[in-house]
C-alpha positions as CSV (number, residue, x, y, z in Angstrom):
1,X,-75.1,-163.9,55.6
2,X,-71.5,-164.2,54.6
3,X,-69.0,-161.5,55.7
4,X,-68.3,-160.2,52.1
5,X,-72.0,-159.9,51.4
6,X,-72.6,-158.0,54.6
7,X,-69.7,-155.7,53.9
8,X,-70.9,-155.1,50.3
9,X,-74.4,-154.3,51.5
10,X,-73.0,-151.9,54.1
11,X,-70.9,-150.1,51.5
12,X,-73.9,-149.9,49.2
13,X,-76.0,-148.4,52.0
14,X,-73.4,-145.8,52.9
15,X,-72.8,-144.8,49.3
16,X,-76.6,-144.5,48.7
17,X,-76.9,-142.3,51.8
18,X,-74.0,-140.1,50.7
19,X,-75.5,-139.7,47.3
20,X,-78.9,-138.8,48.7
21,X,-77.2,-136.2,51.0
22,X,-75.3,-134.7,48.1
23,X,-78.3,-134.4,45.8
24,X,-80.6,-133.3,48.6
25,X,-78.3,-130.5,49.8
26,X,-77.7,-129.3,46.2
27,X,-81.4,-129.2,45.2
28,X,-82.9,-128.6,48.6
29,X,-85.1,-131.7,48.4
30,X,-86.2,-132.7,51.9
31,X,-87.3,-136.2,50.7
32,X,-83.7,-137.0,49.6
33,X,-82.3,-135.7,52.8
34,X,-84.7,-137.9,54.8
35,X,-83.8,-140.9,52.6
36,X,-80.2,-140.3,53.3
37,X,-80.9,-140.2,57.1
38,X,-82.9,-143.5,56.8
39,X,-80.1,-145.2,54.8
40,X,-77.4,-144.0,57.2
41,X,-79.4,-145.3,60.2
42,X,-79.8,-148.6,58.4
43,X,-76.0,-148.6,57.8
44,X,-75.2,-148.0,61.5
45,X,-77.6,-150.7,62.7
46,X,-76.2,-153.2,60.2
47,X,-72.7,-152.3,61.3
48,X,-73.2,-152.5,65.0
49,X,-75.7,-155.4,65.1
50,X,-74.0,-158.7,65.4
51,X,-75.4,-162.2,65.8
52,X,-74.2,-164.3,68.7
53,X,-71.6,-166.8,67.6
54,X,-72.7,-170.4,68.0
55,X,-70.3,-172.6,70.0
56,X,-68.6,-175.4,68.1
57,X,-70.0,-178.9,68.9
58,X,-67.9,-181.2,70.8
59,X,-66.5,-184.2,68.9
60,X,-65.9,-186.3,72.0
61,X,-68.2,-189.2,72.8
62,X,-69.2,-189.7,76.4
């Protein structure tokens, strides 16, 4: 996944979590609060999880 796509997805997850928190606190809906928690956990796992970088292949011939 490209960097800009990953960052866009993370921003979307965080904004969705904040929206769920806001609506959940205002209305007292436990389901929205739990949705916010799940979205935030997904955000943090996506932010902290990194794939190992592959090493560049050598261009020299033996």
